[in-house]
N, CA and C atoms as an extended XYZ file, in Angstrom:
228
Properties=species:S:1:pos:R:3:atomname:S:1:resname:S:1:resid:I:1 pbc="F F F"
N        22.201      -21.744       49.281 N   MET     1
C        20.860      -21.566       49.136 CA  MET     1
C        20.144      -20.456       47.475 C   MET     1
N        19.640      -21.242       46.668 N   ALA     2
C        19.674      -20.918       45.353 CA  ALA     2
C        18.165      -20.437       45.149 C   ALA     2
N        18.245      -19.142       44.912 N   THR     3
C        16.339      -18.485       44.631 CA  THR     3
C        16.208      -18.650       43.109 C   THR     3
N        15.282      -19.120       42.609 N   GLN     4
C        14.378      -19.605       41.554 CA  GLN     4
C        13.875      -18.047       41.056 C   GLN     4
N        13.983      -17.913       40.222 N   THR     5
C        13.353      -16.992       39.599 CA  THR     5
C        12.040      -17.740       38.996 C   THR     5
N        10.789      -16.792       38.495 N   ALA     6
C         9.794      -17.380       38.073 CA  ALA     6
C        10.422      -17.305       36.204 C   ALA     6
N         9.480      -18.138       35.835 N   PRO     7
C        10.217      -18.461       34.417 CA  PRO     7
C         9.546      -16.830       33.863 C   PRO     7
N        10.192      -16.644       33.011 N   ARG     8
C         9.559      -15.215       31.935 CA  ARG     8
C         8.765      -15.707       31.006 C   ARG     8
N         8.300      -14.688       31.015 N   LYS     9
C         6.711      -14.904       29.605 CA  LYS     9
C         7.572      -14.362       28.659 C   LYS     9
N         7.218      -15.048       27.282 N   LYS    10
C         7.439      -14.409       26.074 CA  LYS    10
C         6.899      -13.364       25.617 C   LYS    10
N         7.284      -12.475       24.468 N   ALA    11
C         6.142      -11.751       24.054 CA  ALA    11
C         5.279      -12.431       23.042 C   ALA    11
N         4.063      -11.673       23.275 N   SER    12
C         3.431      -12.155       22.468 CA  SER    12
C         3.316      -12.281       21.316 C   SER    12
N         3.535      -13.412       20.647 N   THR    13
C         4.285      -13.529       19.266 CA  THR    13
C         2.681      -13.870       18.141 C   THR    13
N         2.985      -12.563       17.507 N   LYS    14
C         2.361      -12.266       16.371 CA  LYS    14
C         2.467      -12.819       15.015 C   LYS    14
N         1.640      -13.573       14.573 N   LYS    15
C         1.677      -14.413       13.367 CA  LYS    15
C         2.234      -13.346       12.474 C   LYS    15
N         2.810      -13.685       11.653 N   LYS    16
C         3.384      -13.144       10.507 CA  LYS    16
C         2.514      -12.497        9.534 C   LYS    16
N         2.138      -11.636        9.466 N   SER    17
C         1.319      -11.232        8.433 CA  SER    17
C         1.767      -10.894        6.630 C   SER    17
N         1.316      -11.734        5.983 N   ALA    18
C         1.882      -12.048        4.372 CA  ALA    18
C         1.569      -10.011        3.975 C   ALA    18
N         2.329      -10.183        2.798 N   ARG    19
C         2.360       -8.858        2.252 CA  ARG    19
C         0.717       -8.126        1.950 C   ARG    19
N         0.464       -6.581        2.379 N   LYS    20
C        -0.627       -6.305        1.758 CA  LYS    20
C        -0.942       -5.721        0.668 C   LYS    20
N         0.061       -5.511        0.167 N   TYR    21
C         0.169       -4.816       -1.567 CA  TYR    21
C         0.831       -6.278       -2.470 C   TYR    21
N         0.235       -6.550       -3.392 N   SER    22
C         1.040       -7.180       -4.297 CA  SER    22
C         2.518       -6.305       -4.738 C   SER    22
N         3.426       -7.230       -5.723 N   PRO    23
C         4.364       -5.986       -6.232 CA  PRO    23
C         3.870       -5.610       -7.479 C   PRO    23
N         2.638       -6.632       -8.113 N   ALA    24
C         2.226       -5.778       -9.284 CA  ALA    24
C         1.615       -4.310       -8.761 C   ALA    24
N         1.167       -4.217       -7.945 N   ALA    25
C         0.154       -3.160       -7.315 CA  ALA    25
C         1.333       -2.143       -7.125 C   ALA    25
N         2.465       -2.231       -6.341 N   GLY    26
C         3.582       -1.131       -6.346 CA  GLY    26
C         4.345       -0.602       -7.900 C   GLY    26
N         4.249       -1.530       -8.590 N   LYS    27
C         4.547       -1.225       -9.889 CA  LYS    27
C         3.549        0.125      -10.463 C   LYS    27
N         2.366       -0.422      -10.312 N   ARG    28
C         1.339        0.327      -11.127 CA  ARG    28
C         1.464        1.511      -10.319 C   ARG    28
N         1.481        1.720       -9.149 N   VAL    29
C         1.259        2.991       -8.544 CA  VAL    29
C         3.013        4.072       -8.482 C   VAL    29
N         3.901        3.037       -9.061 N   GLU    30
C         5.104        3.713       -9.184 CA  GLU    30
C         5.169        4.397      -10.942 C   GLU    30
N         4.158        3.613      -11.614 N   THR    31
C         3.777        4.133      -13.154 CA  THR    31
C         3.189        5.138      -13.027 C   THR    31
N         1.863        5.733      -12.219 N   GLU    32
C         1.303        6.372      -12.072 CA  GLU    32
C         1.891        7.418      -11.247 C   GLU    32
N         2.990        7.559      -10.690 N   MET    33
C         3.521        8.346      -10.069 CA  MET    33
C         4.592        9.284      -11.094 C   MET    33
N         5.077        8.253      -11.507 N   ARG    34
C         6.047        8.895      -12.683 CA  ARG    34
C         5.329       10.379      -13.452 C   ARG    34
N         3.819        9.548      -14.186 N   ALA    35
C         3.292       10.172      -15.191 CA  ALA    35
C         2.919       11.592      -14.164 C   ALA    35
N         2.614       11.364      -13.256 N   MET    36
C         2.620       12.546      -12.305 CA  MET    36
C         3.222       13.538      -12.219 C   MET    36
N         4.819       12.797      -12.100 N   LYS    37
C         5.632       14.263      -11.796 CA  LYS    37
C         5.952       14.552      -13.103 C   LYS    37
N         5.588       13.842      -14.318 N   LYS    38
C         6.355       14.179      -15.786 CA  LYS    38
C         4.523       15.402      -16.395 C   LYS    38
N         3.664       15.280      -15.648 N   GLY    39
C         2.836       16.337      -15.639 CA  GLY    39
C         1.517       15.621      -16.668 C   GLY    39
N         1.552       14.449      -16.778 N   GLN    40
C         0.633       13.614      -18.196 CA  GLN    40
C        -0.464       13.083      -16.922 C   GLN    40
N        -0.458       12.658      -15.566 N   LEU    41
C        -1.737       12.116      -15.168 CA  LEU    41
C        -2.375       13.107      -15.168 C   LEU    41
N        -3.998       12.533      -15.290 N   LYS    42
C        -5.201       13.197      -15.251 CA  LYS    42
C        -6.185       12.478      -14.764 C   LYS    42
N        -7.009       13.213      -13.788 N   SER    43
C        -7.971       12.642      -12.755 CA  SER    43
C        -9.139       12.484      -13.669 C   SER    43
N        -9.685       10.995      -13.145 N   GLY    44
C       -11.127       10.551      -13.780 CA  GLY    44
C       -11.709       11.383      -15.288 C   GLY    44
N       -13.352       11.894      -13.922 N   ARG    45
C       -13.977       12.447      -15.166 CA  ARG    45
C       -13.324       14.150      -15.508 C   ARG    45
N       -13.035       14.806      -14.591 N   SER    46
C       -12.754       16.006      -15.099 CA  SER    46
C       -11.705       16.426      -15.963 C   SER    46
N       -11.195       15.209      -15.622 N   GLY    47
C        -9.608       15.351      -16.642 CA  GLY    47
C        -8.462       16.515      -16.243 C   GLY    47
N        -8.868       16.870      -14.985 N   LYS    48
C        -7.470       17.833      -14.400 CA  LYS    48
C        -6.485       17.226      -13.948 C   LYS    48
N        -5.421       17.816      -14.444 N   LYS    49
C        -3.955       17.310      -13.843 CA  LYS    49
C        -3.971       17.148      -12.605 C   LYS    49
N        -3.413       15.703      -12.146 N   VAL    50
C        -2.874       15.722      -10.799 CA  VAL    50
C        -1.856       16.103      -10.169 C   VAL    50
N        -1.717       16.896       -9.152 N   THR    51
C        -0.505       17.444       -8.641 CA  THR    51
C        -0.255       16.925       -7.650 C   THR    51
N        -1.062       16.510       -6.818 N   ASN    52
C        -0.825       15.767       -5.688 CA  ASN    52
C        -0.474       14.180       -5.202 C   ASN    52
N         0.954       14.142       -5.066 N   PRO    53
C         1.534       12.470       -5.455 CA  PRO    53
C         0.216       11.015       -4.240 C   PRO    53
N        -0.356       11.707       -2.938 N   LYS    54
C        -1.474       10.959       -2.423 CA  LYS    54
C        -2.518       10.436       -3.744 C   LYS    54
N        -3.012       11.579       -4.562 N   GLN    55
C        -4.058       11.237       -5.189 CA  GLN    55
C        -3.323       10.279       -6.006 C   GLN    55
N        -1.979       10.475       -6.933 N   ALA    56
C        -1.341        9.599       -7.724 CA  ALA    56
C        -1.642        8.492       -7.098 C   ALA    56
N        -1.083        8.231       -5.631 N   ILE    57
C        -1.056        6.655       -5.361 CA  ILE    57
C        -2.162        6.148       -5.035 C   ILE    57
N        -3.416        6.880       -5.108 N   ALA    58
C        -4.845        6.452       -5.208 CA  ALA    58
C        -5.101        6.210       -6.488 C   ALA    58
N        -4.835        6.561       -7.272 N   ILE    59
C        -5.326        6.413       -8.820 CA  ILE    59
C        -4.159        4.902       -9.215 C   ILE    59
N        -3.173        4.741       -8.970 N   GLY    60
C        -2.358        3.598       -8.704 CA  GLY    60
C        -2.370        2.427       -8.053 C   GLY    60
N        -3.319        2.602       -7.408 N   LEU    61
C        -4.096        1.427       -6.347 CA  LEU    61
C        -5.352        0.893       -6.582 C   LEU    61
N        -6.116        2.297       -7.429 N   SER    62
C        -7.575        2.087       -8.060 CA  SER    62
C        -6.931        0.743       -9.384 C   SER    62
N        -6.254        1.198      -10.116 N   GLU    63
C        -5.991        0.651      -11.416 CA  GLU    63
C        -5.479       -0.474      -11.130 C   GLU    63
N        -4.271       -0.715      -10.272 N   ALA    64
C        -4.191       -2.163       -9.543 CA  ALA    64
C        -5.501       -2.873       -9.480 C   ALA    64
N        -6.691       -2.458       -8.424 N   ARG    65
C        -7.495       -3.360       -8.083 CA  ARG    65
C        -8.285       -3.799       -9.321 C   ARG    65
N        -8.591       -2.620      -10.245 N   LYS    66
C        -9.330       -3.512      -11.490 CA  LYS    66
C        -8.817       -4.343      -12.223 C   LYS    66
N        -7.181       -4.316      -11.955 N   ALA    67
C        -6.828       -5.310      -12.921 CA  ALA    67
C        -6.397       -6.680      -12.057 C   ALA    67
N        -6.920       -6.597      -10.646 N   GLY    68
C        -6.752       -7.735      -10.322 CA  GLY    68
C        -6.117       -8.348       -9.204 C   GLY    68
N        -5.028       -6.992       -9.012 N   ALA    69
C        -3.589       -7.219       -8.278 CA  ALA    69
C        -4.142       -7.620       -6.678 C   ALA    69
N        -3.178       -7.968       -5.954 N   LYS    70
C        -3.601       -7.840       -4.355 CA  LYS    70
C        -3.606       -6.267       -4.008 C   LYS    70
N        -4.605       -5.867       -3.318 N   VAL    71
C        -4.599       -4.469       -2.984 CA  VAL    71
C        -5.793       -5.180       -1.732 C   VAL    71
N        -5.628       -4.085       -0.564 N   PRO    72
C        -6.573       -4.307        0.781 CA  PRO    72
C        -7.833       -3.505        0.015 C   PRO    72
N        -9.170       -3.525        0.353 N   PRO    73
C       -10.406       -2.510       -0.246 CA  PRO    73
C       -10.188       -1.278        0.328 C   PRO    73
N       -10.634       -0.154       -0.209 N   PRO    74
C       -10.402        1.106       -0.215 CA  PRO    74
C       -11.040        1.622        1.061 C   PRO    74
N       -10.696        2.646        2.016 N   LYS    75
C       -11.103        2.754        3.374 CA  LYS    75
C       -12.275        3.630        2.798 C   LYS    75
N       -13.419        2.976        3.954 N   ALA    76
C       -14.878        3.651        3.672 CA  ALA    76
C       -15.111        5.160        4.063 C   ALA    76
């Protein structure tokens, strides 16, 4: 007597999402990071030197948005 097991449920198949950031946006962030490491990156109005990598990334993404690259909107 063969016992039948209940058919297994597949794991929820989530639709593969497209890239959040375009390669152009990555290139822009890379450029800003290099400028920060050289000590040449300045922040907006104040013109102070940027030393925080997170701030350099934010500046790079902002520049990419202005250029029209595919970048999600900033967090509110």
